[in-house]
C-alpha positions as CSV (number, residue, x, y, z in Angstrom):
1,M,28.0,24.4,16.4
2,E,25.3,23.1,13.6
3,P,23.7,19.8,14.4
4,E,24.4,16.6,13.0
5,Q,21.9,15.7,9.8
6,V,20.0,12.6,9.7
7,D,19.2,10.9,7.0
8,H,15.8,9.2,7.8
9,T,15.7,6.6,4.8
10,K,15.6,3.7,5.6
11,R,12.7,4.5,8.7
12,D,10.8,5.7,5.6
13,A,11.3,2.5,3.4
14,E,10.3,0.3,6.4
15,T,7.0,2.9,6.6
16,F,6.3,2.5,3.7
17,L,7.1,-1.4,3.9
18,I,4.3,-1.6,6.2
19,I,1.8,0.8,5.2
20,G,1.6,-0.3,1.7
21,G,1.2,-4.6,3.0
22,F,-1.3,-3.1,5.5
23,V,-3.5,-1.3,2.0
24,L,-3.2,-4.4,0.0
25,L,-4.2,-6.9,3.2
26,L,-6.9,-4.2,3.8
27,A,-7.7,-4.6,-0.2
28,I,-8.6,-8.6,0.4
29,P,-12.0,-8.1,2.2
30,V,-13.1,-5.5,0.2
31,G,-11.9,-8.0,-2.9
32,L,-13.7,-10.6,-1.3
33,G,-16.6,-8.4,-1.0
34,H,-17.3,-7.7,-4.4
35,F,-18.2,-11.5,-5.2
36,W,-20.3,-11.8,-2.0
37,E,-22.4,-8.8,-2.7
38,W,-24.0,-11.3,-6.2
39,H,-27.6,-9.5,-5.7
40,S,-26.5,-5.4,-5.9
41,R,-25.0,-4.2,-9.1
42,H,-23.3,-1.5,-8.2
43,A,-22.2,-2.6,-4.6
44,Q,-20.2,-5.0,-7.3
45,I,-18.9,-2.1,-9.4
46,V,-18.0,0.3,-6.0
47,N,-16.1,-3.3,-4.8
48,L,-14.0,-4.0,-7.8
49,F,-13.3,-0.1,-8.1
50,A,-12.3,-0.2,-4.6
51,T,-10.5,-3.1,-4.4
52,A,-8.3,-1.9,-7.5
53,A,-7.2,1.7,-5.8
54,L,-6.5,-0.1,-2.6
55,F,-4.2,-2.3,-4.7
56,V,-2.2,-0.3,-6.9
57,V,-2.0,2.6,-3.8
58,G,-0.8,-0.4,-1.8
59,A,2.0,-2.1,-4.4
60,G,2.9,1.1,-5.1
61,M,4.2,2.1,-1.5
62,V,5.5,-0.9,-1.1
63,W,7.9,-0.5,-4.3
64,R,8.5,2.5,-3.2
65,G,9.5,0.8,0.1
66,F,11.8,-1.2,-1.7
67,A,13.1,1.4,-4.1
68,L,14.8,3.2,-0.5
69,L,16.6,0.3,0.5
70,K,18.0,-0.3,-2.4
71,R,19.0,3.1,-1.9
72,V,19.8,2.6,1.3
73,K,22.1,-0.8,0.9
74,R,24.4,1.1,-1.9
């Protein structure tokens, strides 16, 4: 007797949405740190690139989560 296959797409979509949202929220204080560090040019550049990286990763995860949810609803 074979076990029935389970589809985890809905759970994966929800996980992508939650973790992606967290990463996007994490980008906010890092972005604010960019403006806070006005005396160190190096720190501004590092914070700027870190904010951009966090935003891209978070937005990509949220986008993937919505794409998976769309596939589940079909």
